[in-house]
VEXDREN-2710 file (C-alpha; in Angstrom, 1 decimal):
% VEXDREN-2710
k/r/px/py/pz
1/MET/-1.7/14.7/26.8
2/SER/-2.7/17.7/24.7
3/GLU/-1.2/16.7/21.4
4/LEU/0.6/13.6/20.0
5/THR/2.3/13.5/16.6
6/GLY/2.5/10.5/14.2
7/LEU/2.8/10.1/10.5
8/GLY/-0.3/11.2/8.6
9/VAL/-1.0/8.6/6.0
10/SER/-4.6/9.2/4.9
11/PRO/-5.9/12.8/4.8
12/GLY/-8.9/14.3/6.5
13/ARG/-9.9/15.6/9.9
14/THR/-12.5/14.4/12.4
15/ALA/-13.1/14.1/16.1
16/GLY/-14.7/11.6/18.5
17/PRO/-14.2/9.3/21.4
18/VAL/-11.4/6.7/21.2
19/TYR/-11.8/3.0/21.6
20/ARG/-9.1/0.4/21.2
21/MET/-9.1/-3.0/19.6
22/SER/-10.3/-5.9/21.8
23/PRO/-7.2/-7.8/23.1
24/PRO/-6.2/-11.0/21.4
25/PRO/-7.2/-14.2/23.2
26/SER/-4.8/-15.3/26.0
27/LEU/-3.7/-18.9/26.5
28/PRO/-4.2/-20.4/30.0
29/ALA/-0.9/-20.4/32.0
30/GLU/-0.8/-24.2/32.0
31/PRO/-1.3/-26.1/28.7
32/PRO/-3.2/-29.3/28.9
33/SER/-1.6/-32.7/28.4
34/VAL/-2.0/-34.2/25.0
35/THR/-3.5/-37.7/25.1
36/ASP/-4.5/-38.2/21.5
37/SER/-2.0/-36.5/19.1
38/ALA/-4.1/-37.4/16.0
39/ALA/-7.2/-35.7/17.5
40/GLU/-5.2/-32.7/18.5
41/VAL/-3.7/-32.3/15.0
42/GLU/-7.2/-32.5/13.5
43/ALA/-8.5/-29.9/16.0
44/ALA/-5.7/-27.5/15.0
45/ALA/-6.3/-28.2/11.3
46/ALA/-10.1/-27.7/11.7
47/ALA/-9.5/-24.4/13.5
48/LEU/-7.2/-23.2/10.7
49/ARG/-9.8/-24.3/8.0
50/PHE/-12.4/-22.4/9.9
51/VAL/-10.3/-19.3/9.8
52/ALA/-9.6/-19.7/6.1
53/ASP/-13.3/-20.2/5.4
54/GLU/-14.3/-17.1/7.5
55/LEU/-11.7/-14.9/5.8
56/THR/-13.0/-16.1/2.4
57/ARG/-16.5/-15.3/3.4
58/LEU/-15.5/-11.8/4.6
59/SER/-13.7/-11.3/1.3
60/GLY/-16.9/-11.8/-0.5
61/GLN/-18.3/-8.7/1.3
62/VAL/-15.7/-6.3/0.0
63/GLU/-13.9/-5.7/-3.3
64/GLY/-10.7/-4.4/-4.8
65/ALA/-7.6/-4.2/-2.5
66/ALA/-9.5/-5.2/0.6
67/ALA/-10.7/-8.5/-1.0
68/ASP/-7.2/-9.3/-2.2
69/VAL/-5.8/-8.8/1.3
70/LEU/-8.4/-11.2/2.8
71/ASP/-7.9/-13.8/0.0
72/THR/-4.2/-13.8/0.6
73/GLU/-4.6/-14.3/4.4
74/SER/-7.1/-17.1/3.8
75/MET/-4.5/-19.0/1.7
76/MET/-1.9/-18.5/4.4
77/ALA/-4.2/-20.1/7.0
78/VAL/-4.2/-23.4/5.1
79/ASP/-0.6/-23.3/3.9
80/PRO/0.9/-26.8/4.2
81/THR/4.1/-25.4/5.7
82/LEU/2.1/-24.0/8.7
83/ALA/0.1/-27.3/9.0
84/ASP/3.4/-29.3/9.1
85/ALA/4.9/-27.0/11.7
86/VAL/1.8/-27.3/13.9
87/SER/1.8/-31.1/13.6
88/ARG/5.4/-31.3/14.7
89/ARG/4.6/-29.3/17.8
90/VAL/1.6/-31.5/18.7
91/ASP/3.9/-34.5/18.3
92/ALA/6.2/-32.9/20.8
93/GLY/3.4/-32.7/23.3
94/ARG/1.8/-29.3/22.7
95/ALA/-2.0/-28.9/22.6
96/ALA/-3.6/-27.5/19.5
97/ALA/-3.9/-23.8/20.5
98/TRP/-0.3/-23.8/21.9
99/ALA/1.1/-25.6/18.8
100/ILE/-0.5/-23.0/16.5
101/THR/0.9/-20.2/18.7
102/ASP/4.4/-21.6/18.7
103/ALA/4.4/-22.4/15.0
104/ILE/3.2/-19.0/14.0
105/ALA/5.7/-17.3/16.3
106/GLU/8.5/-19.1/14.6
107/GLN/7.2/-18.1/11.1
108/GLN/6.8/-14.5/12.2
109/GLU/10.3/-14.4/13.4
110/ALA/11.6/-15.8/10.1
111/PHE/9.4/-13.3/8.1
112/ALA/10.6/-10.4/10.2
113/ALA/14.2/-11.4/9.6
114/ILE/13.7/-11.5/5.8
115/GLY/11.9/-8.1/5.7
116/GLY/10.1/-6.6/2.8
117/TYR/7.0/-8.4/1.7
118/PHE/7.5/-11.2/4.3
119/ALA/7.6/-8.7/7.1
120/GLU/4.3/-7.3/6.0
121/ARG/2.9/-10.8/6.1
122/ALA/3.7/-11.1/9.8
123/ALA/0.6/-9.1/10.7
124/ASP/-1.5/-11.6/8.7
125/LEU/0.0/-14.5/10.7
126/ALA/-0.9/-12.8/14.0
127/ASP/-4.5/-12.4/12.9
128/ILE/-4.6/-16.1/11.8
129/ARG/-3.2/-17.1/15.2
130/ASP/-5.7/-15.1/17.2
131/ARG/-8.7/-16.3/15.3
132/ALA/-7.6/-19.9/15.4
133/VAL/-6.8/-19.8/19.2
134/ALA/-10.2/-18.1/19.9
135/ARG/-11.9/-20.9/17.9
136/LEU/-10.1/-23.6/19.8
137/LEU/-10.7/-22.1/23.3
138/GLY/-14.3/-21.1/22.6
139/LEU/-13.5/-17.4/23.1
140/PRO/-15.0/-14.4/21.3
141/MET/-13.2/-13.7/18.0
142/PRO/-10.8/-10.7/18.3
143/GLY/-11.8/-7.7/16.3
144/LEU/-13.1/-4.2/16.2
145/PRO/-14.8/-2.7/19.3
146/MET/-18.6/-2.0/19.1
147/PRO/-19.2/0.9/21.5
148/GLY/-22.5/1.9/20.0
149/GLU/-21.3/5.3/18.7
150/PRO/-19.0/6.5/16.0
151/TYR/-15.4/6.4/17.3
152/VAL/-11.7/6.8/16.6
153/LEU/-10.1/3.4/16.5
154/LEU/-6.8/3.0/18.4
155/ALA/-4.5/0.0/18.0
156/ASP/-1.0/-1.1/18.4
157/ASP/-1.3/-2.2/14.8
158/LEU/-4.2/-3.5/12.7
159/SER/-4.4/-6.8/11.0
160/PRO/-5.1/-6.7/7.3
161/ALA/-8.5/-8.4/7.9
162/ASP/-9.6/-5.8/10.5
163/THR/-8.5/-2.9/8.3
164/ALA/-10.3/-4.4/5.2
165/LEU/-13.6/-4.6/7.1
166/LEU/-13.7/-1.2/8.7
167/ASP/-17.0/0.5/8.3
168/PRO/-16.6/4.3/7.6
169/ALA/-20.1/4.8/9.1
170/THR/-18.8/3.6/12.5
171/VAL/-15.1/4.2/12.4
172/LEU/-14.2/7.9/12.2
173/ALA/-10.4/7.6/11.9
174/ILE/-7.6/5.2/12.7
175/VAL/-4.6/5.9/14.9
176/THR/-1.9/3.2/15.5
177/ARG/1.2/3.1/17.6
178/ARG/3.1/1.2/14.9
179/GLY/2.9/1.1/11.1
180/GLY/4.5/3.0/8.3
181/PRO/3.4/4.9/5.2
182/THR/3.0/1.8/3.0
183/SER/1.4/-0.5/5.6
184/HIS/-2.0/-2.1/5.0
185/THR/-3.5/0.4/7.5
186/ALA/-2.3/3.3/5.4
187/ILE/-3.3/1.8/2.0
188/LEU/-6.7/0.5/3.0
189/ALA/-7.6/3.6/5.1
190/LYS/-7.0/5.7/2.0
191/ALA/-9.2/3.3/0.0
192/ARG/-12.0/4.0/2.4
193/GLY/-11.4/7.7/2.8
194/LEU/-10.7/7.4/6.5
195/PRO/-8.3/9.8/8.2
196/ALA/-5.3/7.8/9.5
197/VAL/-2.2/8.4/11.6
198/VAL/0.4/5.7/12.1
199/GLY/3.6/5.5/14.2
200/CYS/1.9/7.6/16.9
201/ALA/3.9/6.9/20.2
202/GLY/1.8/7.3/23.4
203/VAL/-1.6/6.9/21.7
204/LEU/-2.4/3.7/23.6
205/ASP/-2.1/5.6/26.9
206/LEU/-5.4/7.3/26.1
207/PRO/-8.3/5.7/28.0
208/ASP/-11.3/4.4/26.1
209/GLY/-13.8/7.2/25.7
210/ALA/-11.3/10.1/25.7
211/VAL/-12.2/12.6/23.0
212/VAL/-9.6/13.6/20.4
213/SER/-9.3/15.2/17.0
214/VAL/-7.4/13.4/14.3
215/ASP/-5.7/15.1/11.4
216/GLY/-4.6/12.5/8.8
217/THR/-2.7/15.1/6.8
218/THR/-0.5/16.6/9.5
219/GLY/-0.4/13.5/11.8
220/PHE/-1.6/15.5/14.8
221/VAL/-3.8/13.8/17.4
222/SER/-5.1/16.2/20.0
223/THR/-7.5/16.0/23.0
224/VAL/-10.5/18.2/22.7
225/ASP/-13.6/19.1/24.7
226/ASP/-16.8/17.3/23.9
227/ALA/-18.3/20.6/22.8
228/GLU/-15.8/20.8/20.0
229/VAL/-16.6/17.5/18.4
230/ALA/-19.7/18.6/16.5
231/SER/-18.0/21.7/15.0
232/ILE/-14.9/19.7/13.9
233/ARG/-17.1/17.0/12.2
234/ALA/-19.3/19.7/10.6
235/GLU/-16.2/21.4/9.2
236/ALA/-15.0/18.0/7.9
237/ARG/-18.3/17.5/6.1
238/ARG/-18.1/20.9/4.6
239/GLU/-14.5/20.2/3.5
240/ARG/-15.6/16.9/1.8
241/ALA/-18.5/18.7/0.1
242/ARG/-16.0/21.4/-1.1
243/LEU/-13.7/18.8/-2.5
244/ALA/-16.5/16.9/-4.2
245/ALA/-17.4/20.0/-6.1
246/PHE/-14.0/19.9/-7.9
247/THR/-14.4/17.7/-11.0
248/GLY/-12.8/17.2/-14.3
249/PRO/-9.1/17.0/-15.3
250/GLY/-6.5/17.9/-12.8
251/ARG/-5.0/21.3/-13.4
252/THR/-3.5/24.2/-11.5
253/LYS/-5.3/27.5/-10.8
254/ASP/-3.7/29.0/-14.0
255/GLY/-4.6/26.0/-16.1
256/HIS/-1.4/24.0/-16.1
257/PRO/-2.6/20.3/-16.7
258/VAL/-1.6/17.6/-14.2
259/PRO/-3.4/14.4/-15.0
260/LEU/-4.6/12.6/-11.9
261/MET/-4.5/8.9/-12.3
262/LEU/-5.4/5.8/-10.3
263/ASN/-3.4/3.1/-8.7
264/VAL/-5.4/-0.1/-9.2
265/GLY/-5.2/-3.9/-9.1
266/GLY/-8.2/-4.4/-11.3
267/ALA/-11.4/-2.9/-12.7
268/ALA/-13.0/-3.1/-9.2
269/ASP/-10.7/-0.3/-8.0
270/LEU/-11.8/2.2/-10.7
271/VAL/-13.8/5.3/-9.6
272/PRO/-15.9/7.7/-11.7
273/ASP/-14.3/10.9/-13.1
274/THR/-11.0/9.3/-13.6
275/GLU/-8.3/10.4/-16.1
276/GLY/-6.9/6.9/-16.4
277/VAL/-4.7/4.5/-14.5
278/GLY/-1.2/5.5/-13.6
279/LEU/-0.3/2.1/-12.0
280/PHE/-1.9/-1.2/-12.9
281/ARG/-0.5/-3.8/-10.5
282/THR/-0.4/-7.2/-12.1
283/GLU/0.9/-9.4/-9.3
284/PHE/-2.5/-10.6/-8.3
285/LEU/-2.5/-12.9/-11.3
286/PHE/0.8/-14.6/-10.2
287/LEU/0.9/-14.7/-6.4
288/GLY/-0.2/-17.8/-4.6
289/ARG/0.0/-20.0/-7.7
290/THR/1.9/-23.2/-8.3
291/SER/2.0/-22.6/-12.1
292/ALA/2.3/-19.5/-14.2
293/PRO/-0.9/-18.0/-15.5
294/THR/-1.3/-18.7/-19.2
295/VAL/-1.2/-16.0/-21.9
296/ALA/-4.9/-16.4/-22.4
297/GLU/-5.6/-16.0/-18.6
298/GLN/-3.6/-12.8/-18.5
299/GLU/-5.2/-11.4/-21.6
300/ARG/-8.7/-11.8/-20.1
301/ALA/-7.7/-10.1/-16.9
302/TYR/-6.0/-7.2/-18.7
303/ALA/-8.8/-6.8/-21.2
304/GLU/-11.3/-6.4/-18.4
305/LEU/-9.5/-3.3/-17.2
306/PHE/-8.7/-1.9/-20.6
307/GLY/-12.3/-2.2/-21.7
308/ALA/-13.6/-0.4/-18.6
309/LEU/-11.3/2.6/-19.3
310/GLY/-12.6/3.5/-22.7
311/ASP/-9.9/5.5/-24.5
312/HIS/-8.2/6.6/-21.3
313/LYS/-4.5/5.9/-20.6
314/VAL/-3.4/2.9/-18.5
315/VAL/0.1/2.3/-17.3
316/LEU/0.7/-1.4/-16.7
317/ARG/3.5/-2.4/-14.4
318/THR/5.0/-5.8/-15.4
319/LEU/5.3/-8.4/-12.7
320/ASP/6.8/-7.0/-9.5
321/ALA/7.6/-10.1/-7.6
322/GLY/10.6/-12.2/-6.7
323/ALA/12.2/-13.6/-3.6
324/ASP/10.4/-11.0/-1.5
325/LYS/7.0/-11.9/-3.1
326/PRO/7.6/-15.6/-3.7
327/LEU/6.3/-17.3/-6.8
328/PRO/6.6/-21.1/-6.3
329/PHE/6.5/-21.9/-10.0
330/LEU/9.7/-19.8/-10.6
331/GLY/11.8/-21.9/-8.1
332/LEU/13.7/-18.8/-7.0
333/ALA/16.4/-19.6/-4.3
334/ALA/15.9/-18.1/-0.9
335/GLU/17.9/-14.9/-0.3
336/ASP/19.4/-13.3/2.8
337/ASN/18.2/-9.9/1.6
338/PRO/15.4/-10.4/-0.9
339/ALA/14.5/-6.7/-1.1
340/LEU/17.9/-6.3/-2.8
341/GLY/17.7/-9.5/-4.8
342/VAL/16.0/-11.0/-7.8
343/ARG/12.8/-9.1/-8.0
344/GLY/10.9/-7.1/-10.6
345/LEU/12.5/-7.0/-14.0
346/ARG/15.5/-9.0/-12.7
347/ILE/13.3/-12.2/-12.9
348/ALA/13.6/-12.0/-16.7
349/ARG/17.3/-12.7/-16.4
350/ASP/16.7/-16.4/-15.7
351/HIS/13.1/-16.6/-16.7
352/PRO/12.7/-14.5/-19.9
353/ALA/9.5/-16.4/-20.9
354/VAL/7.6/-14.9/-17.9
355/LEU/8.1/-11.4/-19.3
356/ALA/7.6/-12.4/-22.9
357/ASP/4.3/-14.1/-22.1
358/GLN/3.1/-11.1/-20.1
359/LEU/3.9/-8.7/-22.8
360/GLU/2.2/-10.9/-25.4
361/ALA/-0.9/-10.9/-23.3
362/VAL/-0.9/-7.2/-22.8
363/SER/-0.4/-6.7/-26.6
364/ARG/-3.3/-8.9/-27.4
365/ALA/-5.6/-7.2/-24.9
366/ALA/-4.5/-3.7/-26.0
367/THR/-5.1/-4.5/-29.7
368/ALA/-8.8/-5.3/-28.9
369/ALA/-9.4/-2.2/-26.7
370/ALA/-9.5/1.5/-27.2
371/ALA/-7.4/2.3/-24.1
372/ASP/-4.0/3.9/-24.6
373/VAL/-1.8/1.2/-23.1
374/TRP/1.7/2.1/-21.7
375/VAL/4.0/-0.5/-20.1
376/MET/6.7/-0.1/-17.5
377/ALA/9.1/-2.3/-15.7
378/PRO/9.8/-2.3/-11.9
379/MET/13.2/-2.5/-10.2
380/VAL/15.3/-1.1/-13.0
381/ALA/18.8/0.1/-12.0
382/THR/20.7/0.8/-15.2
383/ALA/20.2/2.3/-18.7
384/ALA/21.2/-1.1/-20.1
385/GLU/18.3/-2.8/-18.3
386/ALA/15.9/-0.1/-19.4
387/GLY/17.1/-0.5/-23.0
388/ALA/16.7/-4.3/-23.0
389/PHE/13.1/-3.9/-21.6
390/VAL/12.2/-1.4/-24.3
391/GLU/13.4/-3.8/-26.9
392/GLU/11.1/-6.5/-25.5
393/VAL/8.2/-4.2/-25.4
394/ARG/8.7/-3.1/-29.0
395/LYS/9.1/-6.8/-30.0
396/ALA/5.6/-7.4/-28.5
397/GLY/4.1/-4.7/-30.7
398/LEU/3.5/-2.2/-27.9
399/PRO/4.4/1.4/-28.7
400/THR/5.1/3.0/-25.3
401/ALA/7.7/1.7/-22.8
402/GLY/8.9/3.1/-19.6
403/VAL/10.5/2.2/-16.3
404/MET/9.9/2.7/-12.6
405/ILE/12.3/4.9/-10.7
406/GLU/12.5/3.1/-7.4
407/VAL/16.3/2.6/-7.1
408/PRO/18.5/5.6/-6.2
409/ALA/20.9/4.5/-9.0
410/ALA/18.1/4.9/-11.6
411/ALA/17.2/8.3/-10.1
412/LEU/20.8/9.5/-10.4
413/GLN/21.0/8.2/-14.0
414/ALA/17.6/9.4/-15.0
415/ARG/19.0/11.4/-18.0
416/ARG/20.5/8.3/-19.5
417/LEU/17.4/6.2/-18.9
418/LEU/15.3/8.8/-20.6
419/GLU/17.5/8.5/-23.7
420/VAL/16.1/5.0/-24.2
421/VAL/12.6/5.0/-22.6
422/ASP/9.4/6.9/-23.5
423/PHE/8.6/7.9/-19.9
424/VAL/9.4/7.2/-16.2
425/SER/7.2/6.8/-13.2
426/ILE/8.6/7.4/-9.7
427/GLY/7.7/4.8/-7.1
428/THR/8.2/6.8/-3.9
429/ASN/7.5/3.9/-1.6
430/ASP/10.5/1.8/-2.6
431/LEU/12.6/4.9/-3.5
432/SER/12.2/6.1/0.1
433/GLN/13.1/2.6/1.4
434/TYR/16.3/2.3/-0.7
435/THR/17.4/5.9/-0.2
436/MET/17.0/5.9/3.5
437/ALA/18.1/2.3/4.1
438/ALA/14.9/1.6/6.0
439/ASP/12.6/-1.4/5.6
440/ARG/9.3/0.0/4.4
441/MET/7.5/-2.5/6.7
442/ASN/9.4/-1.5/9.8
443/GLY/7.0/0.8/11.7
444/ALA/9.9/1.8/14.1
445/LEU/11.5/3.5/11.1
446/ALA/8.4/5.4/9.9
447/ASP/10.1/8.7/10.3
448/LEU/12.9/7.7/7.9
449/LEU/10.3/6.5/5.3
450/ASP/8.5/9.8/5.2
451/PRO/8.5/10.9/1.6
452/TRP/9.2/14.5/2.8
453/GLN/12.8/13.4/3.6
454/PRO/15.1/15.9/1.9
455/ALA/17.2/13.2/0.2
456/VAL/14.1/11.7/-1.4
457/LEU/12.8/15.0/-2.5
458/GLU/16.2/15.8/-4.1
459/LEU/16.1/12.6/-6.1
460/VAL/12.5/13.3/-7.3
461/ALA/13.5/16.8/-8.3
462/GLY/16.5/15.5/-10.2
463/VAL/14.3/13.0/-12.1
464/ALA/11.7/15.7/-12.9
465/SER/14.5/18.0/-14.2
466/ALA/15.8/15.2/-16.4
467/GLY/12.3/14.6/-17.8
468/ARG/11.9/18.3/-18.6
469/GLU/15.2/18.4/-20.5
470/ALA/14.3/15.3/-22.5
471/GLY/10.7/16.4/-23.1
472/LYS/9.3/13.2/-21.7
473/PRO/6.7/12.5/-19.0
474/VAL/7.7/11.9/-15.4
475/GLY/4.9/10.6/-13.2
476/VAL/4.7/9.8/-9.5
477/CYS/2.8/6.6/-8.6
478/GLY/3.7/6.1/-4.9
479/GLU/1.3/6.6/-2.1
480/SER/2.8/10.1/-1.6
481/ALA/1.1/11.3/-4.8
482/GLY/-2.1/11.3/-2.8
483/ASP/-0.9/13.8/-0.2
484/PRO/-2.4/17.1/-1.3
485/LEU/0.6/19.1/0.0
486/LEU/3.2/16.9/-1.4
487/ALA/1.4/16.8/-4.7
488/LEU/1.9/20.5/-5.0
489/VAL/5.6/20.1/-4.3
490/PHE/5.9/17.4/-7.0
491/VAL/4.2/19.6/-9.6
492/GLY/6.4/22.5/-8.7
493/MET/9.4/20.2/-9.3
494/GLY/8.2/19.4/-12.8
495/VAL/6.4/16.1/-12.3
496/THR/3.8/15.8/-15.1
497/SER/1.2/13.4/-13.7
498/LEU/0.2/11.9/-10.3
499/SER/-1.3/8.5/-9.6
500/MET/-3.0/7.5/-6.3
501/SER/-5.9/5.6/-4.7
502/GLY/-9.4/6.8/-5.8
503/PRO/-10.5/8.5/-2.6
504/SER/-7.3/10.7/-2.6
505/VAL/-8.1/12.3/-6.0
506/ALA/-10.6/14.9/-4.9
507/ALA/-8.3/16.5/-2.3
508/VAL/-5.4/16.6/-4.7
509/ARG/-7.5/18.0/-7.5
510/ALA/-8.8/20.8/-5.1
511/ALA/-5.2/21.6/-3.9
512/LEU/-4.0/22.0/-7.5
513/ALA/-7.0/24.2/-8.4
514/ALA/-6.2/26.6/-5.5
515/HIS/-2.5/27.1/-6.6
516/THR/-0.8/28.4/-9.7
517/LEU/2.2/26.7/-11.2
518/ALA/4.3/29.5/-9.8
519/ASP/2.9/28.8/-6.4
520/CYS/3.8/25.1/-6.7
521/GLU/7.3/26.0/-7.8
522/ARG/7.7/28.3/-4.7
523/LEU/6.4/25.5/-2.4
524/ALA/8.8/23.0/-4.0
525/GLN/11.7/25.3/-3.2
526/LEU/10.5/25.7/0.4
527/ALA/10.4/21.9/0.8
528/MET/13.8/21.5/-0.8
529/ASP/15.4/24.1/1.4
530/ALA/14.0/22.5/4.6
531/PRO/16.5/20.6/6.8
532/ASP/14.3/17.7/7.6
533/ALA/11.0/16.1/6.8
534/PRO/8.8/17.7/9.5
535/SER/10.2/21.1/8.7
536/ALA/9.5/20.6/5.0
537/ARG/5.9/19.5/5.6
538/ARG/5.3/22.4/8.0
539/ALA/6.8/25.0/5.7
540/VAL/4.7/23.9/2.8
541/ALA/1.5/23.7/5.0
542/GLU/2.0/27.2/6.3
543/ALA/2.9/28.8/3.0
544/GLY/0.3/26.9/1.0
545/ALA/-2.7/27.4/3.2
END
């Protein structure tokens, strides 16, 4: 192998030897007989409690998105539904380790069939299984290799827990055979500033110790000589230092302002030198609860972030959950296709108090803070939905209301939506999924989920054009906004702000500073004229270098 290609999901370049994840524990070929079902059920329960406690302990060592991931997985390990499924299998004669394996396999199959948020949770279940089985069989816990030197991590896929605990001082980059642009691997690699490539077929054929270079922008993984490693790493260090030298507001070479905002789940995700928050996810307050958070609870959480931002802008997204991110207290019916069901703003159709309480909490927190608070709704498809949301926002005493553009219908009707809202923000993750009819959690379809796909770019360009005509802001808050090359294309289309994870800001700021607005417009046209995603990326990379 001289060069493999995957999907670059976290920018940066490095080089080093590859080592793969240690394999999960294997069950003996013959399961033991169960002589005491009650003892076996308790052994399984104790193993799952151990896993939950360990994940909680690990969560305390990190913060932000990584801590949220570990906390969610910890709760899943002690979920009563899993415990009941394990108990039934023990009663049928399966020993604890086998009962856990069978129960989780059934849940994974069900989650994969549902898709969306549930499909993403299948990786959490695999990690819970492996940890519990290792505990029961007295085997080493699965996890990251420890070769004693910095290395490039190879894996079929990474569990959320493993990704959350990566140490950038040891792991140089991540390359996985599976995964997509919105997987945990992609999101958390960006949060740690690690180059990452996913959906890279053939990468597991590399032997441990083989030396490669990894480019998380282009997606190229190439074998190199040992002698080249030092120079590649040195160049990467120089590049990081160069990027760090760019500070202050985002703007093009000729001074065209492009605010660079952050995607956050709370104050822990903020970084210095920020221009504000372009996406404040509020789901963390609602997920995993049996009752809705009170207005007072929400107000405290929102006030913490608003207070930390001073007088900067923050764009808060109202609850983005539903049948694909279940909230037990809502009592939503199971759906055959939850990604297309009752989620986002649609929850307010039958549960208007959830939205009203959230807006009241936001209004209270905003009144007591200096931050410039904007509010937007997810999963909006029509101008009528947008207008109804704006009315609720105004009723709560909040001055600035917008909507997410995630559904192709909303993108195609952007002009009408902009007649009733103050701004729009394009969520390229879901927009890609719905436009390309490809589940964003299905790594086998990663090529279709590439935001460089011509159909997705055409929709973004249309929304930007509508915003320009209306004289209203059009932001991008999907993960693609953190791609330095694609950021140039978005600005050339007329997008007015970009929101991304903190470690991505420096590279985007530097890319903008090196190009005039006219350069960006030329690159946007090149991308739009390309016949497919790889051609678009290549054309912009070659012309924008």
